[in-house]
ZAMARGU-4260 file (C-alpha; in steps of 0.2 Angstrom, whole numbers, plus 5000, padded with zeros to 4 digits):
<rodrens>
0) 4535/5093/5044 | 4523/5097/5030 | 4526/5103/5012 | 4523/5121/5016 | 4536/5122/5030
5) 4549/5114/5018 | 4546/5127/5005 | 4548/5141/5018 | 4565/5135/5024 | 4571/5134/5006
10) 4565/5151/5002 | 4574/5159/5017 | 4591/5151/5013 | 4590/5157/4995 | 4586/5175/5001
15) 4601/5174/5013 | 4613/5169/4999 | 4607/5181/4987 | 4608/5195/5000 | 4627/5190/5004
20) 4631/5191/4985 | 4622/5208/4984 | 4633/5214/4998 | 4649/5208/4990 | 4644/5216/4974
25) 4641/5233/4983 | 4658/5231/4992 | 4667/5227/4976 | 4662/5245/4970 | 4674/5252/4982
30) 4693/5252/4976 | 4700/5248/4993 | 4690/5232/4993 | 4696/5227/4976 | 4714/5230/4980
35) 4713/5220/4996 | 4705/5205/4987 | 4719/5206/4974 | 4732/5206/4987 | 4724/5192/4997
40) 4723/5181/4981 | 4741/5185/4976 | 4746/5180/4993 | 4737/5164/4993 | 4744/5160/4976
45) 4762/5164/4981 | 4760/5153/4997 | 4754/5139/4985 | 4769/5141/4973 | 4781/5142/4988
50) 4774/5126/4995 | 4775/5117/4978 | 4792/5123/4972 | 4802/5126/4988 | 4794/5120/5005
55) 4788/5103/4998 | 4805/5097/4992 | 4816/5104/5006 | 4828/5090/5014 | 4824/5083/5031
60) 4835/5092/5044 | 4834/5077/5055 | 4848/5070/5045 | 4860/5082/5053 | 4858/5074/5070
65) 4867/5059/5062 | 4878/5069/5050 | 4896/5063/5048 | 4909/5074/5040 | 4918/5067/5025
70) 4934/5062/5033 | 4950/5055/5025 | 4956/5037/5027 | 4971/5036/5038 | 4984/5021/5035
75) 4995/5015/5049 | 5010/5004/5048 | 5014/4988/5057 | 5018/4997/5073 | 5002/5007/5073
80) 5010/5024/5067 | 5000/5034/5053 | 5010/5036/5037 | 4998/5040/5024 | 4980/5046/5021
85) 4968/5045/5006 | 4960/5062/5005 | 4953/5074/4992 | 4949/5087/5005 | 4960/5091/5021
90) 4948/5089/5035 | 4949/5085/5054 | 4933/5083/5064 | 4933/5091/5082 | 4920/5091/5095
95) 4913/5108/5101 | 4923/5107/5117 | 4939/5106/5107 | 4937/5123/5099 | 4945/5137/5109
100) 4932/5150/5115 | 4941/5165/5107 | 4941/5156/5090 | 4922/5153/5091 | 4920/5172/5096
105) 4931/5177/5081 | 4920/5168/5069 | 4904/5175/5078 | 4912/5193/5076 | 4915/5190/5057
110) 4900/5181/5052 | 4885/5182/5065 | 4887/5192/5081 | 4869/5189/5086 | 4870/5170/5083
115) 4865/5165/5101 | 4850/5177/5101 | 4841/5174/5085 | 4831/5159/5079 | 4841/5156/5064
120) 4836/5171/5054 | 4843/5189/5055 | 4828/5198/5049 | 4835/5216/5049 | 4850/5210/5040
125) 4839/5201/5026 | 4829/5217/5023 | 4845/5228/5022 | 4853/5215/5010 | 4837/5214/4999
130) 4836/5233/4998 | 4855/5234/4993 | 4853/5220/4980 | 4839/5231/4971 | 4852/5245/4968
135) 4866/5234/4962 | 4870/5222/4948 | 4879/5206/4948 | 4880/5193/4962 | 4866/5195/4975
140) 4872/5196/4993 | 4863/5192/5009 | 4864/5192/5028 | 4866/5174/5030 | 4867/5168/5048
145) 4879/5154/5053 | 4863/5143/5053 | 4859/5147/5035 | 4877/5144/5030 | 4876/5126/5038
150) 4860/5124/5028 | 4868/5129/5012 | 4884/5119/5015 | 4876/5103/5021 | 4859/5102/5013
155) 4859/5114/4998 | 4870/5118/4983 | 4880/5134/4979 | 4867/5140/4967 | 4867/5159/4966
160) 4849/5163/4966 | 4835/5170/4977 | 4827/5153/4977 | 4842/5146/4986 | 4841/5160/4999
165) 4822/5156/5002 | 4827/5138/5005 | 4840/5143/5017 | 4828/5153/5027 | 4816/5139/5029
170) 4829/5126/5033 | 4837/5138/5045 | 4821/5138/5055 | 4820/5120/5054 | 4838/5117/5059
175) 4836/5128/5075 | 4822/5117/5080 | 4832/5101/5078 | 4849/5106/5084 | 4855/5116/5098
180) 4867/5131/5096 | 4883/5121/5100 | 4879/5107/5088 | 4876/5120/5074 | 4892/5129/5078
185) 4901/5112/5077 | 4894/5108/5060 | 4899/5125/5054 | 4917/5125/5061 | 4920/5107/5055
190) 4913/5110/5037 | 4917/5128/5031 | 4928/5129/5016 | 4944/5139/5020 | 4955/5138/5005
195) 4971/5128/5002 | 4960/5112/5000 | 4956/5113/5019 | 4939/5111/5026 | 4935/5116/5044
200) 4946/5126/5056 | 4958/5112/5062 | 4963/5108/5044 | 4964/5127/5040 | 4975/5130/5055
205) 4987/5116/5049 | 4987/5123/5031 | 4990/5142/5035 | 5000/5141/5052 | 5006/5122/5053
210) 4997/5122/5070 | 4982/5114/5079 | 4968/5125/5084 | 4973/5124/5103 | 4990/5132/5098
215) 4983/5147/5089 | 4986/5164/5095 | 4973/5178/5094 | 4978/5186/5078 | 4979/5169/5070
220) 4961/5165/5075 | 4955/5182/5068 | 4964/5178/5052 | 4955/5161/5050 | 4938/5170/5054
225) 4940/5181/5038 | 4942/5166/5026 | 4924/5161/5024 | 4921/5177/5014 | 4934/5175/5001
230) 4947/5161/5005 | 4955/5161/4989 | 4959/5180/4991 | 4963/5182/5009 | 4973/5165/5009
235) 4986/5171/4996 | 5002/5180/5002 | 5000/5193/4988 | 4984/5199/4996 | 4992/5201/5013
240) 4987/5219/5014 | 4969/5217/5012 | 4969/5202/5023 | 4977/5212/5037 | 4964/5225/5035
245) 4950/5212/5036 | 4958/5203/5051 | 4960/5219/5061 | 4942/5223/5057 | 4937/5206/5065
250) 4948/5210/5080 | 4939/5227/5082 | 4922/5218/5082 | 4928/5206/5095 | 4933/5221/5106
255) 4917/5230/5103 | 4907/5215/5109 | 4918/5215/5125 | 4926/5198/5120 | 4944/5204/5121
260) 4953/5218/5131 | 4961/5233/5123 | 4978/5226/5127 | 4974/5210/5118 | 4967/5220/5103
265) 4983/5231/5102 | 4995/5216/5103 | 4985/5206/5090 | 4984/5220/5078 | 5003/5223/5079
270) 5006/5205/5074 | 5010/5200/5055 | 4999/5187/5047 | 5013/5174/5049 | 5007/5162/5035
275) 5017/5148/5030 | 5021/5146/5012 | 5014/5128/5011 | 5008/5115/5023 | 5023/5104/5029
280) 5022/5086/5025 | 5011/5077/5037 | 5018/5060/5033 | 5035/5055/5026 | 5036/5048/5008
285) 5037/5030/5011 | 5030/5015/5003 | 5022/5023/4988 | 5018/5006/4980 | 5012/4998/4996
290) 5001/5013/4999 | 4993/5011/4981 | 4990/4993/4983 | 4981/4996/5000 | 4971/5009/4991
295) 4966/4998/4977 | 4960/4984/4989 | 4950/4996/5000 | 4941/5004/4985 | 4937/4986/4979
300) 4929/4982/4996 | 4922/4999/5002 | 4921/5010/4986 | 4929/5026/4982 | 4916/5040/4987
305) 4902/5041/4999 | 4888/5040/4985 | 4878/5054/4993 | 4879/5046/5010 | 4874/5028/5005
310) 4892/5022/5008 | 4897/5026/5026 | 4914/5017/5024 | 4920/5025/5008 | 4939/5027/5006
315) 4939/5046/5003 | 4925/5051/5015 | 4922/5037/5027 | 4936/5042/5040 | 4943/5024/5041
320) 4958/5019/5051 | 4967/5005/5042 | 4981/4995/5050 | 4993/4988/5037 | 5007/4975/5038
325) 5020/4988/5031 | 5036/4988/5041 | 5044/5005/5038 | 5061/4999/5041 | 5060/4984/5029
330) 5051/4996/5017 | 5065/5008/5017 | 5078/4994/5015 | 5068/4986/5000 | 5066/5003/4991
335) 5084/5007/4992 | 5090/4989/4988 | 5080/4988/4972 | 5084/5006/4967 | 5103/5003/4969
340) 5102/4986/4960 | 5093/4995/4945 | 5106/5009/4945 | 5120/4996/4945 | 5113/4987/4930
345) 5111/5004/4921 | 5129/5008/4925 | 5137/5020/4913 | 5123/5020/4900 | 5118/5037/4894
350) 5103/5047/4895 | 5088/5038/4887 | 5075/5053/4887 | 5064/5063/4898 | 5053/5056/4912
355) 5038/5066/4903 | 5035/5082/4894 | 5023/5096/4897 | 5018/5110/4886 | 5027/5126/4887
360) 5018/5138/4875 | 5009/5148/4888 | 5022/5149/4902 | 5012/5140/4915 | 5026/5127/4917
365) 5025/5128/4936 | 5007/5123/4938 | 5009/5110/4925 | 5024/5102/4934 | 5016/5102/4950
370) 5000/5095/4943 | 5010/5081/4935 | 5013/5073/4952 | 5030/5068/4946 | 5043/5068/4960
375) 5058/5058/4966 | 5063/5054/4984 | 5079/5045/4980 | 5094/5053/4989 | 5094/5072/4985
380) 5087/5070/4967 | 5073/5082/4962 | 5061/5082/4947 | 5064/5098/4936 | 5058/5104/4919
385) 5068/5112/4905 | 5062/5130/4903 | 5077/5138/4893 | 5092/5133/4884 | 5109/5142/4887
390) 5122/5134/4875 | 5128/5118/4883 | 5118/5121/4899 | 5099/5124/4902 | 5088/5134/4914
395) 5077/5122/4924 | 5062/5125/4935 | 5054/5116/4950 | 5037/5113/4956 | 5039/5126/4970
400) 5043/5139/4957 | 5062/5140/4961 | 5074/5139/4946 | 5092/5133/4943 | 5105/5130/4930
405) 5107/5112/4923 | 5126/5111/4919 | 5130/5100/4904 | 5113/5096/4897 | 5110/5082/4885
410) 5110/5087/4866 | 5093/5079/4864 | 5085/5089/4879 | 5070/5100/4874 | 5059/5113/4882
415) 5046/5105/4893 | 5056/5089/4896 | 5054/5083/4914 | 5071/5076/4920 | 5080/5071/4936
420) 5093/5082/4943 | 5104/5084/4959 | 5112/5099/4967 | 5130/5102/4962 | 5134/5118/4971
425) 5125/5135/4972 | 5111/5135/4960 | 5119/5123/4948 | 5112/5105/4946 | 5118/5090/4937
430) 5108/5078/4927 | 5103/5061/4935 | 5097/5046/4925 | 5082/5036/4930 | 5086/5018/4925
435) 5076/5011/4910 | 5076/4994/4917 | 5061/4989/4928 | 5059/4978/4943 | 5049/4973/4958
440) 5052/4967/4976 | 5041/4959/4989 | 5045/4955/5007 | 5034/4943/5017 | 5032/4935/5033
445) 5031/4916/5029 | 5022/4911/5045 | 5007/4921/5042 | 5007/4928/5024 | 5008/4947/5029
450) 5017/4957/5016 | 5030/4968/5025 | 5037/4978/5011 | 5033/4981/4992 | 5043/4991/4979
455) 5036/4990/4961 | 5049/5001/4952 | 5061/5015/4954 | 5048/5028/4961 | 5029/5027/4962
460) 5027/5045/4957 | 5037/5042/4941 | 5027/5026/4936 | 5013/5020/4947 | 5013/5003/4938
465) 5017/4991/4952 | 5029/4978/4945 | 5029/4968/4961 | 5010/4964/4960 | 5004/4968/4943
470) 5018/4964/4931 | 5016/4946/4923 | 5034/4939/4920 | 5041/4922/4916 | 5049/4916/4933
475) 5063/4905/4924 | 5072/4893/4936 | 5063/4900/4952 | 5049/4888/4947 | 5060/4873/4948
480) 5058/4869/4966 | 5039/4865/4963 | 5044/4853/4949 | 5055/4844/4961 | 5041/4845/4975
485) 5030/4835/4963 | 5044/4823/4959 | 5046/4820/4978 | 5027/4817/4980 | 5028/4804/4966
490) 5042/4792/4973 | 5058/4802/4971 | 5070/4808/4985 | 5083/4821/4985 | 5096/4807/4983
495) 5087/4800/4967 | 5099/4799/4953 | 5093/4809/4937 | 5103/4809/4921 | 5109/4827/4916
500) 5109/4824/4897 | 5101/4828/4881 | 5082/4826/4882 | 5070/4827/4867 | 5051/4824/4866
505) 5039/4823/4851 | 5026/4837/4854 | 5014/4835/4839 | 5014/4834/4821 | 5012/4853/4820
510) 5025/4857/4834 | 5037/4843/4829 | 5052/4837/4840 | 5057/4848/4855 | 5075/4846/4862
515) 5079/4855/4879 | 5096/4861/4884 | 5104/4868/4900 | 5108/4886/4902 | 5124/4890/4892
520) 5121/4875/4880 | 5129/4862/4891 | 5125/4844/4885 | 5125/4838/4903 | 5135/4830/4917
525) 5128/4813/4917 | 5119/4804/4932 | 5118/4816/4947 | 5107/4818/4962 | 5091/4828/4962
530) 5099/4839/4975 | 5114/4843/4964 | 5102/4846/4949 | 5092/4859/4959 | 5107/4867/4967
535) 5115/4869/4950 | 5099/4873/4941 | 5100/4860/4928 | 5087/4862/4915 | 5088/4844/4908
540) 5087/4836/4925 | 5071/4847/4929 | 5063/4841/4912 | 5067/4823/4916 | 5059/4825/4933
545) 5044/4833/4927 | 5042/4820/4913 | 5044/4806/4925 | 5032/4814/4938 | 5019/4818/4924
550) 5018/4836/4918 | 4999/4836/4922 | 5004/4833/4941 | 5017/4847/4940 | 5005/4859/4932
555) 4993/4855/4946 | 5006/4859/4959 | 5009/4876/4951 | 4990/4879/4952 | 4989/4873/4970
560) 5003/4884/4976 | 4995/4899/4968 | 5009/4902/4955 | 4998/4901/4939 | 4987/4889/4929
565) 4997/4882/4914 | 4994/4869/4901 | 5004/4852/4904 | 5019/4856/4893 | 5036/4853/4898
570) 5042/4870/4894 | 5032/4877/4909 | 5043/4866/4920 | 5057/4878/4916 | 5047/4894/4920
575) 5039/4898/4903 | 5022/4903/4911 | 5019/4921/4917 | 5017/4925/4936 | 5021/4939/4948
580) 5034/4942/4961 | 5020/4942/4974 | 5014/4925/4969 | 5031/4918/4968 | 5036/4925/4985
585) 5020/4918/4993 | 5023/4901/4985 | 5041/4900/4993 | 5033/4906/5010 | 5021/4891/5009
590) 5037/4880/5007 | 5044/4887/5023 | 5026/4886/5031 | 5027/4867/5029 | 5016/4867/5014
595) 5001/4876/5023 | 4991/4888/5013 | 4995/4907/5015 | 4986/4922/5007 | 4997/4937/5005
600) 4989/4951/5015 | 4993/4970/5015 | 4979/4975/5027 | 4977/4968/5045 | 4961/4976/5049
605) 4950/4992/5045 | 4941/5002/5058 | 4927/5015/5056 | 4929/5032/5063 | 4923/5026/5080
610) 4935/5012/5081 | 4924/4998/5077 | 4933/4984/5067 | 4923/4982/5051 | 4935/4971/5041
615) 4939/4957/5042 | 4921/4953/5047 | 4926/4939/5059 | 4940/4949/5067 | 4943/4947/5086
620) 4956/4955/5097 | 4968/4943/5105 | 4965/4947/5124 | 4981/4946/5134 | 4993/4944/5119
625) 5003/4960/5123 | 5002/4958/5142 | 5018/4963/5150 | 5018/4949/5163 | 5009/4932/5165
630) 4992/4935/5174 | 4990/4917/5179 | 4977/4913/5166 | 4978/4901/5151 | 4990/4907/5138
635) 4983/4912/5121 | 4983/4897/5109 | 4983/4898/5090 | 4978/4884/5078 | 4986/4883/5061
640) 4977/4893/5048 | 4974/4888/5030 | 4973/4871/5021 | 4987/4859/5019 | 4992/4861/5001
645) 5008/4851/5001 | 5015/4837/5011 | 5024/4846/5025 | 5039/4834/5023 | 5040/4837/5004
650) 5040/4856/5008 | 5054/4854/5020 | 5064/4843/5008 | 5063/4857/4995 | 5068/4870/5007
655) 5082/4859/5013 | 5089/4857/4995 | 5087/4875/4992 | 5098/4879/5007 | 5111/4870/4996
660) 5108/4883/4982 | 5115/4896/4994 | 5130/4885/5001 | 5136/4878/4984 | 5124/4882/4970
665) 5119/4897/4960 | 5117/4909/4974 | 5134/4907/4984 | 5135/4926/4984 | 5124/4925/4999
670) 5134/4912/5009 | 5144/4925/5018 | 5128/4932/5027 | 5132/4917/5038 | 5115/4912/5043
675) 5102/4899/5038 | 5095/4904/5021 | 5086/4896/5006 | 5083/4902/4989 | 5083/4900/4970
680) 5090/4911/4956 | 5081/4912/4939 | 5086/4918/4922 | 5073/4918/4908 | 5077/4915/4889
685) 5086/4930/4881 | 5090/4934/4895 | 5074/4945/4898 | 5072/4943/4917 | 5083/4939/4931
690) 5076/4933/4948 | 5079/4928/4966 | 5067/4921/4978 | 5071/4915/4995 | 5075/4920/5013
695) 5076/4914/5031 | 5063/4905/5042 | 5056/4922/5047 | 5058/4932/5031 | 5055/4928/5013
700) 5058/4940/4998 | 5056/4939/4979 | 5065/4951/4967 | 5066/4952/4948 | 5074/4964/4936
705) 5068/4966/4918 | 5062/4979/4905 | 5044/4983/4904 | 5044/4978/4886 | 5054/4962/4888
710) 5070/4963/4878 | 5088/4956/4880 | 5097/4962/4896 | 5114/4956/4890 | 5122/4939/4890
715) 5130/4942/4907 | 5113/4945/4915 | 5109/4931/4927 | 5099/4929/4943 | 5114/4926/4954
720) 5124/4941/4947 | 5110/4954/4947 | 5095/4949/4957 | 5103/4940/4972 | 5114/4955/4976
725) 5098/4965/4978 | 5092/4953/4991 | 5109/4952/4999 | 5109/4971/5002 | 5092/4970/5010
730) 5095/4955/5021 | 5112/4962/5027 | 5103/4975/5037 | 5086/4968/5039 | 5092/4952/5047
735) 5107/4959/5056 | 5098/4958/5073 | 5088/4942/5070 | 5094/4926/5079 | 5101/4913/5067
740) 5086/4901/5068 | 5087/4885/5057 | 5073/4879/5047 | 5062/4867/5057 | 5059/4850/5051
745) 5041/4844/5052 | 5035/4828/5060 | 5039/4813/5049 | 5055/4820/5042 | 5071/4809/5044
750) 5088/4817/5042 | 5101/4805/5036 | 5119/4806/5032 | 5122/4803/5013 | 5137/4805/5001
755) 5133/4821/4992 | 5139/4815/4976 | 5132/4798/4975 | 5117/4800/4986 | 5121/4784/4995
760) 5120/4782/5014 | 5135/4785/5024 | 5140/4778/5041 | 5154/4782/5053 | 5157/4800/5045
765) 5149/4816/5049 | 5145/4832/5039 | 5158/4846/5042 | 5157/4864/5041 | 5164/4865/5024
770) 5149/4869/5012 | 5157/4857/4999 | 5159/4843/5012 | 5157/4825/5004 | 5145/4820/5018
775) 5129/4830/5021 | 5112/4828/5030 | 5098/4825/5019 | 5079/4825/5022 | 5069/4809/5018
780) 5051/4804/5021 | 5050/4788/5032 | 5055/4772/5023 | 5062/4782/5008 | 5080/4784/5014
785) 5094/4774/5006 | 5095/4757/5014 | 5111/4751/5023 | 5122/4741/5011 | 5136/4729/5016
790) 5151/4731/5004 | 5167/4722/5003 | 5177/4737/5008 | 5166/4740/5024 | 5168/4721/5029
795) 5187/4723/5027 | 5188/4739/5037 | 5178/4731/5051 | 5189/4716/5051 | 5204/4727/5051
800) 5198/4737/5066 | 5195/4720/5076 | 5212/4713/5074 | 5227/4715/5086 | 5240/4728/5080
805) 5252/4715/5076 | 5240/4706/5065 | 5235/4722/5057 | 5253/4726/5052 | 5256/4708/5046
810) 5240/4709/5035 | 5246/4726/5028 | 5262/4718/5022 | 5252/4703/5014 | 5248/4709/4996
815) 5238/4693/4993 | 5226/4696/5007 | 5215/4707/4995 | 5207/4717/5009 | 5217/4729/5019
820) 5225/4737/5004 | 5208/4742/4998 | 5201/4747/5014 | 5197/4766/5014 | 5203/4777/5028
825) 5190/4783/5040 | 5181/4799/5035 | 5185/4813/5047 | 5171/4825/5053 | 5173/4841/5062
830) 5179/4833/5078 | 5188/4818/5071 | 5183/4800/5069 | 5167/4795/5078 | 5156/4780/5080
835) 5137/4782/5077 | 5133/4777/5095 | 5145/4791/5101 | 5137/4804/5091 | 5120/4799/5097
840) 5125/4800/5115 | 5133/4817/5113 | 5117/4824/5104 | 5105/4816/5117 | 5094/4807/5104
845) 5092/4797/5089 | 5095/4805/5072
</rodrens>
């Protein structure tokens, strides 16, 4: 190609562009072209803005395919029965097949009649709503389809704006391309807010009619269908007339769409609303302190909220099913026993003041009382607020809005004071006094550590502080068994003689000389066996045992057994350090468990909403454990769990000595339960706390009473007089049907007959049934039991038995013989005089 041809091509292109520009200039002279250009440019600009501000940032609708409704966590007891739920919203998730067809049609009639025909948008409805909004002020309204409502409820906010409406439109189209109609309806019917804190139709059916959806009648279904428009209006009994009109309108729409017959329409319209005043209690009020401890542990592990979907196992949205170790029977007994013990201590003391006080200046006492969450489930007691004074009486109100008359009000009662009352006839009520003293009680299985019951005060709705797991208190003498356990590991035996006498130590130049004393100021009883010192809870003997064993060793035992970490000062051997009822109960359980480690557990396992166990992480089901009959396969075998924290024989020796506390020590009040029991009472200086910890081979419990701000409980307050009776009340019923199983001695323990007073070994005599028998069985480690001794009296007695009767009589008359006169009479056991070999043959073994 030459230069001339190149110029020609360039010339032609320039002429064509110039010609196009000239044509556009000519066309621009026409008004219709200018208007068309303006409209096109505006449209393009609008689409650009729409994409930038709305479409570009729309959420992904694919997430709805895996959407999980926020569901409450349900807590089950040891038998698998639900007894509580953690929920901020009442919600129950159903599948589409679970919704009655008439219920679905009721919602379609009320909200979106063409739902199954449109593609997510009701265009005629949108145009009509837009024209209507141009002629009215206030909140904009729109013809939102069910699909749009799903988009708003699950993917958008409740912002009142046209921008949100536009987002709904685009999302609705996307949702219709992602989900089918049944999936969209399921999301809608499970998520829609329907008042009374209920979300979804199943929760609403329970809230308004105390029924499940499959039990609803036609008129009830129609009522639920009117709630999405205005749940707080139609759901109130005072607006029953407007709710009836709206309900009947829905019934008419169902009839117009041939979804019900004329007879069904007439019958449903004739029915009243039939709303219940309030939802009946789904679960009984039991184990408030147990429930709160479980909630705390779950939140610590799984979190409280869903965190915008990042936490699928949250407590208030994850839909967990939690199996706990709470035994409802034991929990009721524990609650009642502790409360009765607190009331016994309170006795005839007067009114100490209100539970709480609420403002009364605006007259909204009912909502404030209900919002305080203060309640009482003891006997027939109720929480009430003083709303008026009438001389010596007072008008009182309750959380449900009812009122009554308090007869004989305290002079110090003021308006707004919340008090406890009980019915006394008609609308009259009598004052009841909540004990000022606090306390806590724990019941545990000593074989696996499962906590079976917890009560942390009088009522969890009065005070949520759990005194069983959170209150740090001095355990007093209940810590002594672990001092003696250390002594047993350092060369002593239950028969070791320890002096019960004055004991002083030089602490330091700053602290000076410290002298210890027994409870009550006794100076001591002289040399006694370790068993006697533990049974009688002698402080001076405990201090000597701790000092001889090394207080550092004693402190290490406390730490190892999970009681607490204390400095090696002798005062801690008498319970000067702080601990909790739960820790002490668990430590005693480990004694029963032969010194093997136990960790107190409230939760057996947690499942997600689909039933998969998510905690503990290594949980495995026990296949065949609950089989009715043997299937011929190998039986399940369980290995001992936990580390060995204490010599098993030492642990048994301590338990064996603590059985003596029940039989002849400081807890003889429990002896008439007539079963193998062990335990220890405790009373701290003041006294400020009273304790009892103990139980049977299958059940261990700990209990204490004391003021939240420690102060003197009165000189008469002792563990055996106040705390042990609480355990007794519990154990009398809890253990009524239990077999009387003895405590099992571990391998290596040797049971030897000894003289209870001297600790010396006894031959030819046997322990009797009398708790104060002079001869008892004592537990020893191998090679630590008292050795056989040959005494002059024993030799004489043997010689006496070998002689003929005539010689015996002769010797008896000879005062110079020096043997027969001093020979002791044979000691009689339960079945008369026996020889060792006879006893061995009868029992079938060697002891």
